[in-house]
BAKOL-16819 format. One record per atom (N, C-alpha, C): x, y, z. Coordinates in steps of 0.2 Angstrom, whole numbers, padded with zeros to 4 digits, always signed. Layout:
residues N
XYZ/...
This chain:
residues 222
+0051-0244+0234/+0058-0246+0236/+0060-0242+0242/+0062-0245+0247/+0064-0242+0254/+0071-0241+0254/+0073-0234+0254/+0080-0233+0254/+0083-0233+0261/+0078-0231+0266/+0081-0229+0273/+0075-0228+0277/+0075-0231+0283/+0070-0230+0288/+0072-0230+0295/+0070-0226+0299/+0072-0226+0306/+0068-0230+0310/+0070-0236+0312/+0066-0240+0317/+0069-0239+0324/+0065-0237+0329/+0068-0237+0335/+0070-0243+0338/+0077-0244+0340/+0080-0250+0342/+0079-0250+0350/+0079-0245+0353/+0079-0244+0361/+0073-0239+0363/+0072-0239+0369/+0067-0235+0372/+0070-0227+0371/+0077-0227+0372/+0080-0220+0371/+0078-0218+0363/+0079-0222+0358/+0078-0220+0351/+0071-0218+0351/+0066-0222+0353/+0059-0221+0353/+0057-0214+0356/+0060-0213+0362/+0059-0206+0365/+0061-0200+0361/+0067-0201+0358/+0071-0196+0354/+0066-0195+0348/+0064-0200+0344/+0060-0199+0338/+0053-0195+0340/+0050-0197+0346/+0044-0194+0348/+0045-0187+0350/+0050-0185+0353/+0052-0178+0355/+0053-0174+0349/+0057-0177+0344/+0059-0174+0338/+0053-0172+0334/+0049-0177+0333/+0042-0176+0329/+0038-0170+0333/+0038-0170+0339/+0034-0165+0343/+0036-0158+0342/+0043-0158+0342/+0046-0151+0341/+0046-0149+0333/+0047-0153+0329/+0047-0151+0322/+0040-0149+0320/+0035-0153+0322/+0028-0151+0320/+0024-0146+0325/+0028-0143+0330/+0026-0138+0334/+0021-0139+0339/+0021-0146+0341/+0017-0148+0347/+0020-0146+0353/+0027-0146+0353/+0031-0143+0358/+0033-0136+0355/+0031-0131+0358/+0032-0124+0355/+0040-0122+0354/+0041-0119+0349/+0048-0116+0348/+0049-0111+0354/+0055-0111+0356/+0058-0107+0362/+0056-0109+0369/+0052-0115+0369/+0050-0117+0376/+0055-0121+0379/+0055-0120+0386/+0060-0124+0390/+0058-0131+0391/+0063-0135+0391/+0062-0143+0391/+0064-0145+0398/+0059-0147+0402/+0060-0150+0409/+0061-0157+0409/+0066-0160+0411/+0067-0167+0411/+0062-0171+0415/+0060-0168+0421/+0055-0171+0425/+0048-0171+0422/+0046-0166+0419/+0040-0166+0416/+0039-0171+0410/+0045-0171+0406/+0045-0175+0400/+0046-0182+0402/+0049-0184+0407/+0050-0191+0409/+0043-0193+0412/+0039-0189+0415/+0032-0191+0417/+0028-0192+0411/+0028-0187+0406/+0024-0187+0400/+0025-0194+0396/+0032-0195+0395/+0034-0201+0390/+0035-0207+0394/+0034-0207+0401/+0034-0213+0405/+0041-0216+0404/+0046-0212+0405/+0053-0215+0404/+0057-0212+0410/+0063-0214+0411/+0068-0211+0416/+0071-0204+0414/+0073-0200+0418/+0076-0194+0417/+0082-0195+0413/+0086-0200+0414/+0092-0202+0410/+0090-0203+0403/+0085-0206+0401/+0083-0207+0394/+0081-0200+0391/+0077-0196+0395/+0076-0189+0392/+0082-0185+0391/+0087-0186+0396/+0093-0182+0395/+0097-0184+0389/+0097-0190+0387/+0100-0193+0381/+0096-0190+0375/+0090-0190+0375/+0086-0188+0369/+0087-0180+0368/+0088-0176+0374/+0089-0169+0373/+0096-0168+0370/+0101-0172+0372/+0108-0171+0370/+0108-0173+0362/+0104-0178+0360/+0103-0179+0353/+0099-0174+0349/+0095-0171+0352/+0091-0165+0349/+0095-0159+0348/+0100-0158+0353/+0105-0153+0353/+0109-0154+0347/+0112-0160+0346/+0116-0162+0340/+0112-0161+0333/+0106-0161+0334/+0102-0160+0327/+0100-0153+0327/+0102-0149+0331/+0101-0141+0331/+0094-0139+0332/+0090-0144+0335/+0083-0142+0337/+0082-0140+0344/+0087-0141+0348/+0087-0138+0355/+0094-0135+0356/+0094-0130+0360/+0100-0126+0362/+0100-0125+0370/+0106-0125+0372/+0107-0124+0380/+0110-0118+0381/+0107-0114+0386/+0110-0108+0388/+0112-0108+0395/+0117-0105+0397/+0119-0104+0404/+0113-0102+0409/+0112-0105+0414/+0107-0103+0419/+0100-0103+0416/+0099-0106+0410/+0092-0107+0408/+0091-0114+0407/+0096-0118+0404/+0095-0125+0403/+0093-0126+0395/+0090-0132+0394/+0088-0133+0387/+0082-0130+0385/+0082-0127+0379/+0076-0124+0376/+0075-0126+0369/+0069-0127+0366/+0068-0128+0359/+0071-0122+0355/+0074-0123+0350/+0076-0117+0346/+0070-0112+0344/+0071-0106+0343/+0066-0102+0340/+0067-0100+0333/+0062-0101+0329/+0062-0099+0322/+0063-0092+0321/+0068-0090+0317/+0070-0083+0316/+0072-0082+0309/+0072-0075+0307/+0074-0074+0300/+0082-0075+0299/+0085-0073+0305/+0093-0074+0305/+0094-0082+0304/+0091-0085+0309/+0092-0093+0309/+0090-0096+0302/+0085-0094+0299/+0083-0096+0292/+0088-0095+0287/+0091-0089+0287/+0096-0087+0282/+0102-0091+0283/+0105-0092+0289/+0111-0096+0290/+0110-0103+0288/+0104-0106+0290/+0102-0113+0289/+0102-0114+0281/+0098-0109+0278/+0097-0110+0270/+0103-0109+0266/+0108-0105+0269/+0114-0104+0265/+0118-0111+0265/+0118-0114+0271/+0122-0121+0271/+0118-0126+0267/+0111-0126+0268/+0107-0131+0264/+0108-0130+0257/+0108-0124+0254/+0109-0122+0247/+0115-0125+0244/+0121-0124+0248/+0127-0127+0246/+0127-0135+0246/+0125-0137+0252/+0126-0145+0253/+0121-0149+0248/+0115-0146+0248/+0110-0150+0244/+0111-0149+0236/+0114-0143+0235/+0116-0142+0228/+0122-0147+0226/+0126-0148+0230/+0131-0153+0229/+0128-0160+0229/+0123-0162+0233/+0120-0168+0233/+0117-0169+0226/+0113-0164+0224/+0110-0165+0217/+0115-0166+0212/+0121-0163+0212/+0126-0164+0207/+0129-0171+0208/+0130-0174+0214/+0132-0181+0214/+0127-0186+0213/+0121-0184+0214/+0115-0189+0213/+0115-0190+0205/+0116-0185+0201/+0116-0185+0194/+0121-0190+0191/+0126-0190+0195/+0132-0195+0193/+0131-0202+0196/+0129-0202+0202/+0129-0209+0206/+0122-0213+0207/+0117-0209+0206/+0110-0213+0206/+0110-0218+0201/+0107-0224+0203/+0106-0229+0198/+0100-0227+0193/+0099-0230+0188/+0093-0229+0183/+0087-0231+0187/+0087-0236+0191/+0081-0238+0195/+0079-0233+0200/+0084-0230+0204/+0083-0225+0209/+0080-0219+0205/+0082-0217+0200/+0080-0211+0196/+0073-0212+0194/+0071-0218+0192/+0064-0220+0190/+0060-0220+0196/+0062-0222+0202/+0058-0222+0208/+0057-0214+0210/+0062-0210+0209/+0061-0203+0210/+0056-0200+0206/+0056-0202+0199/+0051-0199+0195/+0044-0202+0197/+0043-0208+0199/+0037-0211+0201/+0034-0207+0207/+0039-0205+0212/+0037-0201+0218/+0034-0195+0216/+0038-0191+0211/+0035-0185+0209/+0028-0185+0206/+0027-0191+0202/+0021-0191+0199/+0015-0192+0204/+0017-0195+0210/+0012-0196+0215/+0011-0190+0218/+0015-0185+0218/+0014-0178+0221/+0010-0174+0217/+0009-0176+0210/+0006-0172+0205/-0002-0171+0207/-0005-0176+0210/-0012-0175+0212/-0013-0171+0218/-0008-0171+0222/-0008-0166+0228/-0008-0159+0225/-0004-0157+0220/-0003-0151+0218/-0009-0149+0214/-0011-0153+0210/-0017-0152+0205/-0023-0150+0209/-0024-0153+0215/-0030-0151+0219/-0029-0145+0223/-0023-0142+0222/-0021-0136+0226/-0020-0136+0233/-0019-0143+0235/-0017-0144+0242/-0010-0141+0244/-0009-0141+0250/-0002-0139+0253/+0002-0144+0251/+0008-0143+0248/+0013-0148+0245/+0017-0149+0251/+0015-0153+0255/+0019-0155+0261/+0021-0162+0261/+0028-0164+0262/+0030-0170+0261/+0033-0172+0268/+0031-0178+0270/+0034-0181+0277/+0041-0183+0276/+0044-0183+0281/+0052-0185+0281/+0052-0192+0279/+0058-0194+0277/+0059-0201+0276/+0059-0203+0268/+0057-0209+0267/+0057-0212+0261/+0053-0208+0255/+0047-0205+0258/+0043-0201+0253/+0045-0194+0251/+0051-0192+0254/+0053-0185+0254/+0057-0184+0248/+0056-0180+0243/+0060-0179+0237/+0067-0177+0239/+0068-0172+0243/+0075-0170+0245/+0079-0176+0248/+0075-0180+0252/+0079-0185+0256/+0082-0190+0251/+0078-0192+0246/+0080-0197+0241/+0086-0194+0237/+0086-0188+0235/+0092-0185+0232/+0098-0185+0236/+0097-0183+0242/+0103-0183+0247/+0106-0190+0248/+0102-0195+0248/+0104-0202+0249/+0107-0204+0242/+0104-0202+0237/+0107-0203+0230/+0114-0200+0228/+0116-0196+0232/+0123-0193+0232/+0128-0198+0233/+0126-0203+0237/+0131-0209+0239/+0137-0207+0243/+0137-0201+0245/+0143-0198+0249/+0141-0198+0256/+0144-0203+0260/+0142-0204+0267/+0143-0198+0272/+0148-0194+0270/+0149-0188+0274/+0144-0182+0273/+0142-0182+0267/+0137-0177+0265/+0130-0179+0268/+0129-0185+0267/+0122-0188+0270/+0122-0187+0277/+0127-0188+0281/+0128-0187+0288/+0127-0180+0290/+0130-0175+0286/+0130-0168+0288/+0123-0166+0287/+0119-0168+0282/+0112-0166+0280/+0107-0169+0285/+0107-0176+0285/+0102-0180+0288/+0103-0180+0295/+0109-0181+0298/+0110-0181+0305/+0111-0174+0308/+0113-0169+0304/+0114-0162+0306/+0108-0157+0305/+0107-0155+0299/+0102-0150+0298/+0095-0152+0296/+0094-0158+0294/+0088-0160+0290/+0082-0159+0294/+0082-0160+0300/+0076-0159+0304/+0074-0152+0306/+0079-0148+0307/+0078-0141+0308/+0075-0138+0301/+0078-0140+0296/+0075-0138+0289/+0067-0140+0289/+0066-0146+0291/+0059-0148+0292/+0055-0144+0296/+0058-0142+0302/+0054-0138+0307/+0052-0131+0303/+0056-0128+0300/+0054-0122+0296/+0049-0124+0291/+0050-0129+0287/+0046-0131+0282/+0039-0133+0284/+0038-0137+0290/+0032-0139+0292/+0028-0133+0295/+0031-0129+0299/+0028-0124+0303/+0027-0117+0299/+0031-0116+0294/+0030-0110+0289/+0030-0112+0282/+0028-0118+0281/+0029-0121+0274/+0025-0119+0268/+0025-0123+0263/+0022-0121+0257/+0015-0121+0256/+0012-0116+0254/+0005-0116+0252/+0004-0110+0247/-0002-0110+0244/-0003-0104+0239/+0001-0106+0232/+0003-0100+0229/+0006-0101+0222/+0013-0105+0223/+0016-0104+0229/+0022-0108+0229/+0022-0115+0228/+0016-0118+0230/+0015-0125+0229/+0016-0127+0222/+0013-0124+0217/+0014-0126+0210/+0021-0124+0207/+0024-0119+0209/+0031-0117+0207/+0036-0122+0210/+0035-0124+0216/+0040-0129+0219/+0040-0135+0216/+0034-0138+0214/+0033-0144+0210/+0036-0144+0204/+0035-0138+0200/+0039-0137+0194/+0046-0137+0194/+0049-0134+0200/+0056-0134+0201/+0058-0141+0202/+0055-0145+0206/+0056-0152+0207/+0057-0156+0200/+0052-0155+0196/+0052-0158+0190/+0058-0157+0186/+0060-0151+0185/+0066-0149+0182/+0073-0152+0185/+0073-0152+0191/+0079-0155+0195/+0079-0163+0193/+0073-0166+0193/+0073-0173+0191/+0075-0174+0184/+0073-0170+0180/+0075-0171+0173/+0082-0170+0172/+0085-0165+0175/+0093-0164+0175/+0096-0170+0177/+0094-0173+0183/+0097-0179+0186/+0096-0185+0181/+0090-0186+0178/+0089-0191+0173/+0093-0190+0167/+0095-0184+0165/+0099-0183+0159/+0107-0183+0161/+0108-0185+0168/+0115-0185+0170/+0119-0178+0169/+0115-0173+0170/+0118-0166+0169/+0119-0164+0176/+0125-0165+0179/+0127-0164+0186/+0127-0156+0187/+0130-0152+0182/+0130-0145+0183/+0124-0142+0184/+0119-0144+0179/+0112-0141+0179/+0108-0143+0185/+0109-0149+0187/+0106-0152+0193/+0107-0148+0199/+0114-0146+0200/+0116-0142+0206/+0113-0135+0205/+0114-0132+0199/+0111-0125+0199/+0104-0125+0200/+0100-0130+0198/+0093-0129+0199/+0091-0131+0206/+0095-0135+0209/+0093-0137+0216/+0095-0130+0221/+0100-0127+0219/+0102-0121+0223/+0097-0116+0222/+0095-0115+0216/+0090-0110+0215/+0083-0111+0218/+0081-0118+0218/+0075-0120+0221/+0075-0119+0229/+0081-0120+0232/+0081-0119+0239/+0081-0112+0241/+0084-0108+0236/+0084-0100+0237/+0077-0098+0237/+0073-0100+0232/+0066-0098+0231/+0062-0100+0238/+0063-0106+0240/+0060-0109+0246/+0061-0104+0252/+0068-0103+0253/+0070-0098+0258/+0066-0092+0258/+0066-0089+0252/+0062-0082+0251/+0055-0083+0253/+0052-0089+0251/+0044-0090+0253/+0043-0090+0260/+0048-0094+0264/+0047-0095+0271/+0049-0089+0275/+0053-0085+0272/+0055-0078+0275/+0049-0074+0275/+0046-0074+0269/+0040-0069+0269/+0034-0071+0274/+0033-0078+0275/+0029-0080+0280/+0031-0078+0287/+0037-0079+0288/+0040-0078+0295/+0039-0070+0297/+0040-0066+0292/+0039-0059+0293/+0032-0057+0295/+0027-0061+0291/+0020-0059+0293/+0018-0062+0299/+0021-0067+0302/+0019-0070+0308/+0022-0066+0314/+0028-0062+0312/+0031-0058+0317/+0028-0051+0318/+0024-0049+0313/+0021-0043+0313/+0015-0042+0318/
């Protein structure tokens, strides 16, 4: 079942999605300066299209502008992670609470099917990496909240910055199994329509994820 998919409507959309993917996955390095001229040549579009894409990336918190420097990709940092995950814990906790109330039985069944498909990844000890969009566990719960303001704050606001931290410093090792188990318990709480427990488990899950990424960040900076 497809909940939501981003189909580029215009050249500007396509360029924005391409740039966003390159930043999230580290192809364009964190902290690097964005040159409209270079990017317009690389993506074979006008500078106006690149300018619009950069503005949209700034709204998604993936790019920041500084006086006399111009636009740069954000740098991943312990302080940035803490601030981001404090907001994420609160908003996604609320999303899990509302999902337990508002998701249809079919949507919950689809969420359980998604989780079962992840089981093979975890069993083989692979990195538990989920692509953005329809297949992402968190994404479905956010949409399942059915609260358009909350969905916008998460998906248009911080979602792709969260992905940047997760993709570049994401889950591997023992965290893979524990994260999967936490997902299972969250789904069970939603299935039981236990809104309070769903929120508590989601908040705790995000806190554990933050601690795991923080440890990796410390090691990469040493």
